[in-house]
C-alpha positions in Angstrom: -0.1 0.0 0.2 1.3 3.3 -0.9 -0.6 6.7 -0.9 0.1 10.3 -0.4 -0.6 12.3 2.7 0.9 15.4 1.2 3.2 16.0 -1.7 6.2 14.7 0.2 4.8 12.7 2.9 3.9 9.2 1.7 1.9 6.6 3.6 3.2 2.9 3.4 1.3 1.4 6.1 -0.3 -2.0 6.0 -3.5 -3.7 6.7 -3.8 -7.0 8.3 -7.3 -7.8 7.4 -7.1 -11.4 8.9 -6.1 -10.6 12.4 -8.5 -11.1 14.8 -6.9 -10.4 18.3 -4.6 -7.3 19.1 -2.0 -7.8 21.8 -3.6 -11.5 22.0 -6.7 -10.2 24.0 -8.6 -7.4 22.1 -11.2 -8.6 19.5 -10.5 -7.0 15.9 -13.2 -8.4 13.7 -12.4 -6.2 10.8 -8.6 -6.5 11.4 -5.9 -4.1 12.3 -3.6 -1.4 10.4 -0.2 -0.7 11.1 0.7 2.9 10.0 4.0 4.0 8.7 5.1 7.1 6.6 8.0 8.3 4.6 9.0 12.2 4.5 10.8 12.8 1.2 13.1 15.9 1.5 16.7 16.9 1.1 16.9 14.1 3.9 14.7 11.3 3.7 13.2 10.1 7.1 11.3 6.6 7.5 8.4 7.3 10.1 8.2 3.8 12.2 8.0 0.5 10.6 5.3 -2.2 11.3 4.2 -5.4 12.6 6.0 -8.6 11.6 2.9 -9.9 10.3 2.8 -7.5 7.4 6.7 -6.6 7.2 7.3 -8.2 3.8 4.5 -6.0 2.2 5.7 -3.0 4.4 9.2 -3.4 2.9 8.0 -3.5 -0.8 5.9 -0.1 -0.1 9.1 1.4 1.4 11.2 0.5 -1.6 8.5 1.7 -4.0 8.2 5.1 -2.2 12.0 5.6 -2.1 12.5 5.0 -5.6 16.2 5.4 -6.4 16.6 7.4 -2.9 17.9 6.0 0.3 16.7 6.7 3.6 18.8 9.0 6.0 16.8 8.3 9.2 14.5 5.9 10.8 12.4 7.5 13.3 11.0 5.1 15.9 8.3 7.1 18.1 7.5 3.9 19.7 9.4 0.7 20.2 6.7 -1.6 20.9 7.1 -4.5 18.4 3.8 -3.8 16.4 5.5 -0.6 15.1 9.0 -1.6 15.1 9.4 -5.0 13.8 11.3 -3.6 10.8 14.1 -2.2 12.7 16.5 -5.1 12.0 15.8 -5.0 8.3 16.1 -1.2 7.8 19.4 -0.9 9.8 20.8 -4.1 8.0 19.6 -3.1 4.4 20.5 0.5 4.7 24.1 0.8 6.4 24.1 4.6 6.5 20.6 5.3 8.0 20.5 6.4 11.6 17.8 5.3 14.0 16.4 8.3 15.7 14.6 7.8 19.1 14.3 8.7 22.7 17.1 7.9 25.1 14.8 5.3 26.7 14.0 3.7 23.4 17.7 3.5 22.7 18.3 1.6 26.1 15.3 -0.8 25.2 16.3 -1.7 21.5 18.5 -4.8 22.6 15.5 -6.2 24.6 13.6 -6.6 21.2 15.8 -6.7 18.3 19.1 -8.5 17.0 20.8 -5.6 15.2 24.0 -4.7 17.0 23.6 -1.0 16.3 26.8 1.1 16.6 25.8 4.0 18.8 27.1 6.2 16.2 24.1 5.2 14.1 21.8 6.1 17.0 20.5 9.7 17.4 18.7 10.3 20.5 16.5 13.2 20.9 15.1 15.0 23.9 12.2 17.3 24.8 12.2 20.1 22.1 14.8 18.4 20.0 14.6 19.0 16.2 15.6 17.0 13.1 16.1 19.2 10.0 15.3 17.4 6.8 15.2 20.3 4.4 11.9 22.0 4.0 10.6 19.9 6.8 12.0 20.1 10.5 10.6 17.5 12.9 10.3 18.8 16.5 10.1 16.2 19.3 7.8 16.1 22.2 8.5 13.3 24.8 5.4 11.3 25.7 6.4 8.8 28.4 3.8 6.3 29.6 1.5 7.1 26.7 1.5 4.1 26.9 5.1 2.9 27.1 8.2 4.8 28.9 10.1 5.5 25.6 7.3 7.0 23.6 7.5 10.2 21.8 5.7 12.2 19.2 7.0 14.6 16.7 5.5 17.7 14.8 6.3 19.2 11.4 5.5 22.8 11.0 5.9 22.8 7.3 3.0 20.4 6.7 1.4 21.2 10.1 1.4 17.3 10.9 1.5 15.6 14.3 2.9 11.9 14.1 1.1 10.9 17.5 2.4 7.4 18.0 -0.4 5.3 19.6 -2.5 8.6 20.6 -5.4 8.9 18.4 -5.4 5.4 17.2 -8.1 2.9 16.7 -8.9 -0.8 16.0 -9.5 -1.9 12.6 -7.9 -1.7 9.1 -7.1 1.8 7.7 -10.3 2.4 5.7 -12.6 0.6 7.8 -11.5 2.4 11.0 -12.8 5.7 9.7 -16.4 4.4 9.7 -16.8 4.5 13.5 -14.0 6.4 14.8 -15.3 7.5 18.3 -16.5 3.8 19.0 -13.4 2.3 18.1 -11.0 5.0 19.2 -12.9 4.8 22.6 -12.3 1.1 22.7 -8.8 1.5 21.8 -8.0 4.3 24.3 -9.4 2.9 27.4 -8.1 -0.6 27.0 -4.6 0.6 25.9 -4.1 4.1 27.2 -6.9 4.3 29.9 -4.3 3.9 33.1 -2.4 6.8 32.0 -4.7 9.9 32.0 -2.3 12.0 33.5 0.5 11.4 30.9 -1.9 11.7 28.0 -3.3 15.1 29.4 0.4 16.4 29.7 0.9 15.5 26.1 -2.3 17.1 25.0 -1.2 20.2 26.7 2.2 20.2 25.2 0.8 19.7 21.4 -1.7 22.5 21.9 1.2 24.8 21.3 1.3 23.7 17.8 -0.9 24.6 14.7 -2.1 21.1 13.8 -4.1 20.4 10.5 -3.5 16.6 10.6 -2.7 14.1 13.0 -1.0 10.8 11.8 -1.3 8.0 14.3 0.2 4.5 14.3 -3.1 2.8 14.0 -6.3 3.9 12.3 -7.1 6.7 10.0 -5.5 10.1 9.4 -7.5 12.9 11.2 -8.1 16.4 9.9 -10.8 19.0 9.7 -13.8 18.4 12.1 -13.0 14.9 13.0 -9.6 15.9 14.1 -11.4 18.5 16.3 -13.7 15.9 17.6 -10.9 13.6 18.4 -9.1 16.3 20.5 -12.4 17.2 22.3 -13.0 13.5 23.0 -9.4 12.8 24.2 -9.6 15.8 26.7 -12.5 14.2 28.3 -11.1 10.6 28.3 -7.7 11.9 29.6 -9.5 13.6 32.5 -11.7 10.6 33.3 -14.7 12.9 32.5 -18.4 11.8 31.7 -18.8 11.5 28.1 -22.4 10.5 27.9 -25.2 11.5 30.1 -27.3 8.4 31.3 -27.0 5.2 32.9 -25.1 1.8 32.1 -26.4 -1.2 33.6 -23.7 -4.2 33.5 -24.9 -7.5 34.7 -23.3 -10.8 35.0 -26.2 -13.5 35.6 -26.0 -17.3 35.8 -29.5 -18.6 34.9 -31.0 -15.4 33.7 -32.9 -14.1 37.0 -30.4 -11.2 37.6 -30.5 -10.4 33.8 -34.2 -10.1 34.2 -33.8 -7.6 37.0 -31.3 -5.7 34.8 -33.8 -5.5 31.9 -36.7 -4.5 34.2 -34.6 -1.6 35.8 -33.8 -0.4 32.2 -37.4 -0.2 31.4 -38.3 1.6 34.5 -35.6 4.1 33.7 -36.8 4.8 30.2 -40.4 5.2 31.6 -39.4 7.7 34.0 -37.7 9.9 31.3 -33.7 8.8 31.5 -32.9 9.4 27.8 -29.9 7.1 27.3 -29.6 3.6 29.4 -27.1 1.2 28.0 -27.6 -2.5 29.0 -24.4 -4.8 29.0 -24.4 -8.5 29.5 -20.8 -9.3 30.7 -21.5 -13.1 30.1 -21.7 -12.3 26.4 -20.6 -8.9 25.3 -17.2 -8.1 24.5 -15.4 -7.1 27.5 -13.1 -4.5 26.0 -16.2 -2.7 24.9 -17.9 -3.0 28.1 -14.8 -1.3 29.8 -14.8 1.3 27.2 -18.6 2.1 27.9 -18.0 2.1 31.6 -15.7 5.1 31.2 -18.3 6.6 29.0 -20.9 7.0 31.5 -20.9 8.7 34.8 -23.5 6.4 36.6 -23.4 2.7 36.3 -25.5 0.0 37.9 -23.5 -3.4 38.8 -26.0 -6.6 38.9 -24.3 -10.0 39.7 -25.2 -13.4 41.0 -23.1 -14.5 43.9 -21.0 -17.4 43.4 -18.7 -19.4 45.6 -19.1 -16.9 48.4 -17.9 -14.2 46.0 -19.2 -12.7 42.8 -19.8 -14.4 39.3 -16.7 -14.5 37.6 -17.5 -12.2 34.4 -18.4 -9.6 37.0 -15.1 -10.2 38.7 -13.3 -10.1 35.6 -15.0 -6.7 34.6 -14.1 -4.9 38.1 -10.5 -6.3 37.8 -10.3 -4.6 34.3 -11.6 -1.6 35.4 -9.4 -1.4 38.3 -6.4 -2.2 36.2 -7.2 0.8 33.8 -7.8 3.1 36.7 -11.1 3.8 36.5 -12.4 6.5 38.7 -14.9 9.3 39.5 -17.8 7.4 38.9 -21.5 6.8 41.0 -22.2 3.3 41.3 -25.3 1.4 42.2 -25.2 -2.5 43.4 -27.5 -5.4 42.8 -26.7 -8.7 44.0 -28.5 -12.2 43.9 -28.1 -15.0 46.1 -30.4 -17.8 47.0 -29.1 -18.9 50.5 -25.9 -16.7 51.1 -25.8 -13.6 49.2 -22.1 -12.4 48.6 -21.8 -10.5 45.4 -22.6 -6.8 46.8 -19.8 -7.1 49.3 -17.5 -8.7 46.8 -18.2 -5.9 44.4 -17.9 -3.1 46.9 -14.6 -4.2 48.3 -13.3 -4.2 44.9 -14.6 -0.9 43.9 -13.4 0.6 47.3 -9.9 0.2 46.0 -10.6 2.5 43.1 -10.4 6.3 43.2 -13.5 8.6 44.0 -16.3 5.8 43.6 -19.5 7.0 45.2 -22.2 4.4 46.2 -25.8 5.3 45.0 -28.3 3.9 47.8 -27.9 0.6 49.5 -27.2 -2.5 47.7 -30.6 -4.2 46.5 -30.6 -8.2 47.3 -32.3 -10.4 45.3 -33.2 -14.0 46.2 -33.7 -15.9 42.9 -36.6 -15.0 40.5 -37.8 -11.2 40.5 -40.5 -10.5 42.8 -43.0 -7.8 43.7 -40.8 -6.4 46.6 -37.8 -6.2 44.3 -39.9 -4.7 41.6 -40.4 -1.9 44.3 -36.8 -1.8 45.1 -35.8 -1.2 41.6 -38.2 1.9 41.3 -36.7 3.3 44.4 -33.2 2.7 43.0 -34.4 4.3 39.6 -35.3 7.6 41.5 -31.7 7.8 43.0 -30.3 7.4 39.4 -32.2 10.0 37.8 
């Protein structure tokens, strides 16, 4: 694949349409793209490489883009193997190329790659450092923990382009990932970068000083115009753990369907009372990465789960563990448990939630015992008033 971002910035990224899991855990039903770019100027800069699964095609695209030119620099914004698998090939094939990266990345290169790079071929950059290419000059901004410690981004004032590393990325192949940018970008952000809101906020503040017309991430489509402005708006909400969508999310984990029935009934009650947006999520069947990103989207969430082995049913336990790992915070939570002889789900869920930051509990937990009864219906009505 070869296309043009601008007259002298070429796209050489690759799709892997057959990839069904990213990082061996996140569903990618439409595959995944691995973006890479070449700046053709007095000096030629290759901007990142690609994943091993698409490396042969990436190398052919690089050769096509270069024509009779040779690269002067290989800029590595992020050393994670899905973006840097081609380092060995480039450094071995082009003996005069220099590897441009952060100091931390230079230290980490031997952890992933076989190339014995002479340090004279490594050009480390720091905050505010520049790399003149001719008409284009790259200015570097360090972005540690977005989402690895060695990450940096770069800005080119001549084309008003921000090379944003994993920031502003999405799941999906290049073209398809533009169809539902917000949905897939949200799922990508909270599952990959969600824990690192403070570093992302710091990066957003740093790049706000630049006049940006295009954002080129390492996954997903190029962003420009209104879509770029919307992306920046959403990233500021997400990085600050703000509420994106008003309403209520109800996440349930039901063994035999009784707890699920209560969750469905609560949704009906809320809608009847005028709550405009109620999202129902079945943690036993729905994609967990999507459920996690939706939990960050809403400010109010109801967790309804069966008791199990004197604890909580495992899909809910898994969900809460993932939320904790991604620093879920600043949310209002209501609890509904079901237990026939020894209800235990609520205390287990509450204990897990108390380890998270700024979680406020809405009302006392509701305890169901088996199927939904008239007294439970009344309790759900009371809870709905607390949620509105």
